[in-house]
C-alpha positions as CSV (number, residue, x, y, z in Angstrom):
1,M,0.0,0.0,0.0
2,A,1.4,3.4,-1.0
3,A,2.1,5.9,1.8
4,D,0.0,8.5,0.0
5,S,-3.1,6.3,-0.2
6,P,-6.4,7.5,1.4
7,F,-6.1,4.8,4.0
8,V,-2.6,5.8,5.1
9,R,-3.4,9.5,5.0
10,S,-6.4,8.9,7.3
11,S,-4.4,6.7,9.6
12,V,-1.7,9.3,9.9
13,R,-4.2,12.0,10.6
14,A,-5.9,10.0,13.3
15,A,-2.6,9.0,14.9
16,A,-1.4,12.6,14.8
17,A,-4.6,13.8,16.5
18,A,-4.1,11.1,19.2
19,L,-0.5,12.2,19.7
20,L,-1.5,15.8,20.1
21,I,-4.0,14.8,22.8
22,L,-1.3,12.7,24.5
23,I,1.3,15.5,24.4
24,G,-1.3,17.8,26.0
25,V,-1.4,15.4,28.9
26,L,2.3,14.7,29.1
27,L,4.0,18.1,28.5
28,P,4.2,20.6,31.3
29,G,2.6,24.0,31.4
30,P,4.6,27.2,31.1
31,K,5.9,27.2,34.6
32,G,6.6,23.4,34.8
33,P,6.3,21.2,37.9
34,A,8.0,21.6,41.3
35,Y,10.9,19.3,41.9
36,A,11.9,17.5,45.0
37,Q,14.6,19.1,47.1
38,G,18.1,17.9,46.1
39,A,17.0,16.7,42.6
40,P,19.5,17.0,39.8
41,S,19.5,20.3,38.0
42,R,21.8,19.5,35.1
43,I,21.0,16.3,33.4
44,V,22.8,14.7,30.4
45,S,20.8,12.0,28.6
46,L,22.6,9.9,25.9
47,I,19.4,7.9,25.2
48,P,16.5,9.2,23.0
49,A,13.9,7.2,25.0
50,T,15.0,8.7,28.4
51,T,15.3,12.2,26.8
52,E,11.7,12.0,25.7
53,M,10.6,10.7,29.1
54,L,12.3,13.6,30.8
55,F,10.6,16.2,28.6
56,A,7.2,14.4,29.0
57,M,7.4,14.5,32.8
58,G,8.3,18.2,32.7
59,A,12.1,17.9,33.4
60,G,13.2,19.0,30.0
61,D,14.4,22.4,31.2
62,R,17.1,20.6,33.2
63,V,18.4,18.6,30.3
64,V,21.7,20.2,29.3
65,G,23.1,17.6,26.9
66,V,21.6,14.9,24.7
67,G,22.7,12.0,22.5
68,N,23.6,12.2,18.9
69,Y,20.3,10.4,17.8
70,D,17.9,12.5,19.8
71,R,15.2,14.1,17.6
72,F,12.2,14.6,19.8
73,P,10.8,16.9,21.1
74,P,12.1,19.8,18.9
75,E,13.7,21.4,21.9
76,V,16.5,18.8,21.8
77,Q,17.9,20.6,18.8
78,T,19.1,23.4,21.1
79,R,21.1,21.1,23.4
80,P,24.8,20.1,22.9
81,R,25.4,16.6,21.5
82,V,27.5,14.2,23.6
83,G,27.8,11.0,21.5
84,G,25.8,7.8,21.6
85,L,26.0,4.2,22.6
86,I,29.4,3.3,21.1
87,D,30.9,6.8,20.9
88,P,30.2,8.8,24.1
89,D,32.2,12.0,24.3
90,T,33.4,11.9,27.9
91,E,35.1,15.3,27.7
92,Q,32.0,17.0,26.4
93,I,29.9,15.3,29.1
94,L,32.2,16.5,31.9
95,A,32.4,20.0,30.3
96,L,28.6,20.4,30.8
97,R,29.0,20.0,34.6
98,P,26.1,17.5,35.0
99,D,24.9,16.3,38.3
100,L,23.2,13.2,36.6
101,V,24.2,11.3,33.5
102,I,21.8,8.8,31.9
103,V,23.7,6.0,30.2
104,Y,23.1,2.7,28.6
105,N,23.6,-0.3,30.9
106,T,26.2,-1.7,28.4
107,Q,28.4,1.5,28.6
108,V,30.7,-0.1,31.1
109,E,33.8,2.1,30.4
110,L,31.7,5.3,30.5
111,K,30.3,4.3,33.8
112,R,33.9,3.7,35.1
113,R,34.9,7.2,34.0
114,L,31.9,8.8,35.6
115,D,32.7,6.9,38.8
116,R,36.3,8.3,38.7
117,A,34.9,11.8,38.2
118,G,32.5,11.4,41.1
119,L,29.4,11.9,38.8
120,P,26.2,10.0,39.5
121,Y,24.5,8.2,36.7
122,F,21.2,6.4,35.9
123,S,21.8,3.1,34.1
124,Y,19.2,2.3,31.4
125,E,18.2,-0.8,29.5
126,H,15.1,-1.4,27.4
127,R,13.5,-4.8,27.0
128,A,9.7,-5.4,26.9
129,L,6.9,-2.9,26.7
130,P,6.0,-2.7,30.4
131,D,9.7,-1.7,31.1
132,I,9.0,1.6,29.3
133,M,6.4,2.6,31.9
134,A,8.5,1.2,34.7
135,T,11.6,3.2,33.6
136,T,9.5,6.3,33.3
137,R,8.4,6.0,36.9
138,T,11.9,5.1,38.2
139,L,13.5,7.9,36.3
140,G,10.9,10.3,37.6
141,E,11.7,9.3,41.1
142,R,15.4,9.8,40.5
143,V,15.0,13.3,39.1
144,G,12.5,14.5,41.6
145,A,9.5,14.5,39.3
146,S,7.8,11.4,40.7
147,A,4.2,12.6,40.6
148,R,4.3,13.8,37.0
149,A,6.2,10.6,35.9
150,H,3.6,8.4,37.4
151,S,0.9,10.3,35.7
152,V,2.7,10.0,32.3
153,A,3.2,6.2,32.8
154,G,-0.4,5.7,33.8
155,E,-1.7,7.6,30.8
156,M,0.5,5.5,28.5
157,E,-0.8,2.3,30.1
158,R,-4.4,3.4,29.7
159,A,-3.8,4.4,26.0
160,L,-2.2,1.1,25.2
161,A,-5.0,-0.8,26.9
162,A,-7.5,1.2,24.7
163,V,-5.6,0.0,21.6
164,R,-5.8,-3.6,22.7
165,T,-9.6,-3.2,23.4
166,S,-10.2,-1.7,20.0
167,V,-9.0,-4.8,18.2
168,A,-10.3,-7.4,20.8
169,G,-12.4,-10.2,19.3
170,R,-11.1,-9.7,15.7
171,P,-9.2,-12.4,13.8
172,R,-5.5,-12.1,14.6
173,P,-3.5,-12.2,11.3
174,R,0.0,-13.7,11.3
175,A,2.4,-10.7,11.0
176,L,6.0,-10.1,10.1
177,L,7.4,-6.9,11.6
178,V,10.6,-5.8,9.7
179,F,12.9,-3.1,11.0
180,G,15.9,-3.5,8.7
181,R,17.1,-5.1,5.5
182,Q,19.6,-4.6,2.8
183,P,18.4,-1.7,0.5
184,G,16.8,-2.9,-2.7
185,S,16.7,-6.6,-1.7
186,L,15.4,-9.1,0.8
187,R,18.9,-9.9,2.1
188,S,19.7,-9.4,5.8
189,V,16.1,-9.0,6.8
190,N,15.9,-8.1,10.5
191,A,12.5,-8.8,12.1
192,S,11.0,-8.7,15.5
193,G,11.4,-11.9,17.4
194,G,9.0,-13.0,20.2
195,Y,10.5,-10.8,22.9
196,G,10.8,-7.1,23.3
197,F,8.7,-4.0,23.0
198,L,8.2,-4.5,19.2
199,A,6.8,-8.0,19.8
200,D,4.5,-6.6,22.5
201,L,3.3,-3.9,20.1
202,L,2.3,-6.6,17.6
203,D,0.3,-8.4,20.3
204,I,-1.5,-5.2,21.4
205,A,-2.2,-4.3,17.7
206,G,-4.1,-7.7,17.4
207,A,-1.6,-9.7,15.4
208,E,0.3,-13.0,15.9
209,N,4.0,-12.6,15.4
210,V,5.3,-15.2,12.9
211,F,8.5,-15.5,15.0
212,S,6.7,-15.6,18.4
213,E,8.5,-18.7,19.5
214,I,12.0,-17.2,19.1
215,K,12.4,-15.4,22.4
216,Q,14.8,-12.7,21.3
217,Q,14.3,-9.1,20.2
218,S,15.7,-9.6,16.6
219,V,15.6,-12.4,14.1
220,Q,17.7,-12.4,10.9
221,A,15.3,-14.0,8.5
222,S,16.3,-15.7,5.3
223,T,14.0,-15.9,2.2
224,E,13.4,-19.6,3.1
225,M,12.2,-18.6,6.5
226,L,9.9,-15.9,5.2
227,L,8.4,-18.4,2.7
228,A,7.9,-21.0,5.4
229,R,6.3,-18.6,7.9
230,R,3.7,-17.3,5.3
231,P,2.8,-14.0,7.0
232,D,-0.7,-12.6,6.3
233,V,0.6,-9.1,6.9
234,I,4.1,-7.6,6.5
235,V,4.9,-4.3,8.1
236,E,8.2,-2.6,7.4
237,L,9.5,0.2,9.6
238,K,11.6,3.1,8.3
239,Y,12.9,5.9,10.6
240,G,15.6,8.5,11.0
241,A,17.2,10.8,8.4
242,A,16.2,8.6,5.4
243,M,12.5,9.3,5.8
244,P,12.1,12.5,3.8
245,G,11.4,11.9,0.1
246,L,10.8,8.2,0.6
247,D,9.1,6.4,-2.3
248,P,7.0,3.7,-0.7
249,A,6.3,1.7,-3.9
250,R,10.0,1.6,-4.7
251,E,10.9,0.7,-1.1
252,L,8.5,-2.2,-1.0
253,E,9.1,-3.5,-4.5
254,P,11.5,-6.3,-3.4
255,W,8.7,-8.0,-1.5
256,N,6.9,-8.6,-4.8
257,A,9.2,-11.5,-5.5
258,L,7.5,-13.6,-2.8
259,T,4.3,-14.2,-4.7
260,S,3.4,-17.3,-2.7
261,V,3.3,-15.3,0.6
262,P,-0.3,-14.4,1.5
263,A,0.7,-10.8,2.6
264,V,2.2,-10.2,-0.9
265,R,-0.5,-12.0,-2.8
266,N,-3.2,-10.0,-1.0
267,K,-1.4,-6.7,-1.2
268,R,-1.0,-6.4,2.6
269,V,2.6,-5.1,2.7
270,Y,2.8,-1.8,4.5
271,L,5.5,0.8,5.1
272,L,5.3,2.8,8.3
273,T,7.7,5.7,9.0
274,G,8.6,7.3,12.3
275,D,11.0,7.2,15.1
276,E,8.2,6.3,17.5
277,F,8.7,2.7,16.4
278,V,12.3,2.5,17.6
279,V,12.4,4.9,20.5
280,P,10.7,3.1,23.5
281,G,9.4,6.2,25.2
282,P,6.0,8.0,25.6
283,R,5.4,8.1,21.8
284,I,5.2,4.3,21.8
285,V,1.4,4.8,22.2
286,L,1.3,6.4,18.7
287,A,3.3,3.4,17.4
288,A,0.7,1.0,18.8
289,Q,-2.2,3.0,17.3
290,R,-0.6,3.2,13.8
291,L,0.3,-0.5,13.9
292,A,-3.2,-1.5,14.9
293,K,-4.6,0.5,11.9
294,V,-2.6,-1.4,9.4
295,V,-3.1,-4.8,11.0
296,H,-6.9,-4.2,11.2
297,P,-7.8,-1.6,8.6
């Protein structure tokens, strides 16, 4: 299905409206919330998901540095960049004089350097969908914005439950969720396995993951595996800087080679664009809503 079809346009409009409502709940008013005494006042977040959480709970005014891949909300464009998962810029981080640094759990060397510098850090790791809400609450407590963080997490949980309810009782098509492959071909197809927040999103959207029994976040699927799994729906995700000017028909053309796959035969191959599918933060609600609309048009 082309990205400019009436169905996709209406889905995007509905999703955008839902996001605006959600942002109205999540983002602070002009004065922002009160913070607990002793809360950090200069926060560096290397992780897009935690950056979005901080802004959603009203602590964005205290974020003084962000990771190289932060794009939302727009205010992050005014913050210095301090590297990412594999290339954190320790000197830049220290120069910002933070009193809290949010790091990936796997950044062992960075945590050692922060320990030597006497800087506290919050160690982050994303796994399944419930962990997004749990992290929001835990991070809110850490930065002294507990009440607002609990409100944000609760609103996310209610919105996700509403998506699940909206598709309850409908037939659950077998779905393949693809988040990476070699351009112009079906080589090196990376799809959601049966564990992780993407797998949970498929479940909420009313689909059965064709790789549900493989309990890992990513599966590298060969053409033989795709033919054997016979998905009824294929959803491919695109995100980041490559999105503007994307030609959906051209992007999805390689799938036409698999004519025996029900999703291809029945023209149920979709392209969804947006960072909300790969940033496990508050916008995951929008991802669930958009995914449900293509699984159950």
